[in-house]
C-alpha positions in Angstrom: 22.5 44.5 51.4 19.6 45.7 50.3 18.1 44.5 47.0 15.4 46.5 45.1 13.9 45.4 41.7 11.8 47.8 39.9 9.7 47.4 37.0 8.8 50.6 35.2 5.7 49.7 33.1 2.9 52.5 31.2 -0.4 51.1 32.4 -2.9 51.3 30.5 -7.2 52.1 31.5 -8.5 48.7 30.8 -12.0 50.6 30.7 -10.9 52.6 28.1 -12.9 51.4 24.7 -10.6 50.1 21.8 -11.2 51.8 18.6 -11.4 49.9 15.4 -8.5 52.2 13.6 -6.3 50.8 17.1 -7.0 47.2 15.9 -4.1 45.6 13.0 -5.1 42.5 11.8 -2.4 40.7 9.9 -4.9 39.8 6.4 -2.4 37.1 5.1 -2.3 34.8 8.6 -6.4 34.7 8.0 -7.7 32.6 5.4 -11.0 31.1 5.8 -11.8 27.4 4.8 -15.2 26.2 3.9 -16.5 23.9 6.4 -19.3 21.2 5.1 -21.0 19.9 8.2 -22.0 17.4 5.4 -18.9 16.0 4.3 -19.3 12.7 6.6 -22.4 11.7 6.1 -22.2 11.9 2.7 -18.6 10.0 2.6 -20.4 7.0 4.5 -23.5 7.0 2.0 -21.0 6.6 -1.1 -18.6 4.2 1.3 -22.4 2.3 1.9 -23.3 1.9 -1.5 -19.9 1.1 -3.0 -17.1 -0.2 -0.5 -14.4 2.2 -1.8 -16.2 5.3 -3.4 -16.0 7.0 0.6 -12.5 6.5 0.7 -12.9 8.0 -3.1 -14.3 11.1 -1.5 -12.3 11.5 0.5 -9.1 11.4 -1.6 -8.2 9.1 -0.2 -7.0 6.9 -2.8 -4.8 4.6 -1.5 -7.1 2.8 1.2 -9.3 2.0 -2.7 -7.3 -1.1 -2.6 -7.0 -2.4 0.5 -11.0 -1.9 1.1 -11.8 -3.9 -2.5 -9.3 -6.6 -1.9 -10.5 -7.5 2.2 -13.8 -7.2 0.9 -13.2 -9.4 -2.2 -11.1 -12.1 0.0 -14.0 -12.3 2.2 -16.2 -13.2 -0.6 -14.1 -15.6 -2.6 -13.5 -17.6 0.9 -17.1 -17.5 1.1 -17.5 -18.9 -1.7 -15.1 -21.2 -1.6 -16.6 -22.6 1.9 -19.6 -22.7 0.8 -18.7 -25.0 -2.8 -17.2 -27.5 0.0 -20.1 -27.6 2.0 -23.0 -28.2 -0.8 -20.2 -31.0 -2.2 -20.0 -32.6 1.4 -24.3 -32.6 1.7 -25.1 -33.6 -1.4 -22.6 -36.9 -1.0 -24.5 -37.4 2.5 -27.4 -37.0 1.1 -26.8 -39.7 -2.0 -25.8 -41.9 0.7 -28.8 -41.3 2.9 -30.7 -42.2 0.1 -29.0 -45.0 -0.7 -26.7 -44.6 -3.3 -23.2 -45.6 -3.5 -21.8 -43.4 -6.7 -21.2 -39.9 -4.9 -17.4 -38.5 -6.1 -16.7 -39.8 -2.1 -16.6 -43.5 -2.6 -14.0 -43.8 -5.1 -13.3 -46.3 -8.0 -11.3 -49.8 -8.3 -9.1 -50.9 -10.7 -11.5 -51.3 -13.6 -12.5 -47.6 -13.3 -16.1 -49.1 -11.2 -17.3 -47.9 -8.5 -15.7 -49.4 -5.2 -17.6 -51.4 -2.6 -16.0 -49.2 0.3 -15.9 -45.1 0.6 -13.1 -43.2 1.0 -14.6 -41.3 3.5 -17.2 -42.0 5.7 -20.6 -40.7 7.1 -19.4 -39.7 10.0 -16.4 -37.6 8.1 -18.9 -36.2 5.4 -20.8 -34.9 8.7 -17.6 -33.6 10.2 -16.7 -31.6 6.6 -20.4 -30.4 6.2 -19.7 -28.7 9.6 -16.3 -27.6 9.2 -17.2 -25.9 6.3 -20.0 -24.3 7.0 -18.2 -22.8 10.1 -16.1 -21.6 8.1 -18.2 -20.0 5.5 -20.2 -18.4 8.4 -16.8 -17.2 10.1 -15.9 -15.7 6.2 -19.3 -14.0 6.2 -19.4 -11.9 9.5 -15.9 -10.9 8.9 -16.5 -9.4 5.2 -19.9 -7.9 6.9 -17.5 -6.4 9.6 -14.7 -5.1 7.1 -18.1 -3.8 4.9 -19.2 -1.7 8.2 -15.3 -0.9 9.1 -15.0 0.9 5.5 -17.8 3.0 6.4 -16.9 3.8 9.6 -13.2 4.5 8.2 -15.3 7.3 5.3 -17.1 8.6 7.9 -14.3 9.3 10.8 -11.7 10.3 7.9 -13.8 12.9 6.5 -14.1 14.5 9.9 -10.3 14.9 10.7 -9.8 16.4 7.3 -12.6 19.2 8.2 -10.2 19.2 11.6 -7.9 22.7 12.3 -4.4 21.9 12.2 -3.1 25.4 11.6 0.0 26.5 12.5 -2.0 29.2 14.8 -2.5 26.4 17.0 0.6 24.8 17.8 1.7 22.3 20.8 5.8 21.8 21.3 7.9 21.6 23.5 10.5 24.3 24.8 13.7 24.4 26.5 14.3 27.5 28.3 17.4 29.3 30.6 16.1 30.9 32.8 18.8 33.2 33.7 17.9 34.2 37.5 18.4 30.5 38.6 20.7 30.0 36.4 19.1 26.3 35.2 16.9 25.4 32.9 13.5 24.7 32.0 12.2 22.0 29.4 8.1 21.9 29.1 5.2 22.3 26.8 4.0 25.5 25.5 0.1 25.7 24.3 0.3 28.6 21.5 -2.6 30.2 19.9 -2.0 32.4 17.5 -5.3 35.3 16.9 
């Protein structure tokens, strides 16, 4: 009817000083990694000077074509819209000056400039607004990609110095509890010193 649980342990006085001879370190598990606190700022500076250079500094070479391609695409879209905007603006300015020989008037069957324009003055104004808006959006997106390039290089350099050692582990575990005849699921955080 009565059950007695007994635990036998040798107790050691915790107030006794431990000598250096008693401490044993496994030197195979202790490795020093040099941390360069200036690495993130260098990576950001390099990316600010030349987009993609910070990614090369972090040795993330696969990101370079993405960064360069995105910025180059933004520049090409900006250039195209700027040329179209100038084209329609110049034609509209010529019409305001009284000329009827712009490229949007067209030609008749004999190759002479037509009397009726293919594109009206209102259509020229709308086209100018559209291409100017597209140019400005392309400029903002290109600047945004440039800034993201700098932020990516900085954050990536910070994360390269983050300790992801096996001595710092967070793993799920499954444990059988024989006292209750049940199993326990959980997460353990292990620190190995």
